[in-house]
C-alpha positions, 0 to 999 in steps of 0.5 A, a space after each residue: 428870196 425871202 423878205 430879210 429887210 424890215 420896214 424902218 430900214 427899208 424906208 431909210 435905205 430907200 431916202 439914203 440911196 435917193 440922197 446919195 443919187 442925187 448927190 452923185 448926179 450933181 458931183 459926178 461922182 459914179 461911186 455914189 451913184 452905184 451905192 445909192 442904186 444898190 441902197 435903193 434897190 435892196 429897199 425896194 426888194 426888201 432882201 440884202 444878199 449879205 444879211 442872207 448870207 450872215 443869217 441877219 432878219 431886222 424885222 421883216 414879217 414873213 407869211 408863215 408867222 
């Protein structure tokens, strides 16, 4: 897996993921918890499977560049 999510998007995904998890816990919404967890996980690892399938790269710098 190579990085395909840029720094700004990783920060946004992380913040939105934490908010979604908190909201899901407060309201008992498992769906919000799952969505928040996926967003937080992709922010942490820097790789998004749908982006990889579609060939999208939002600014992540690779070591070869």
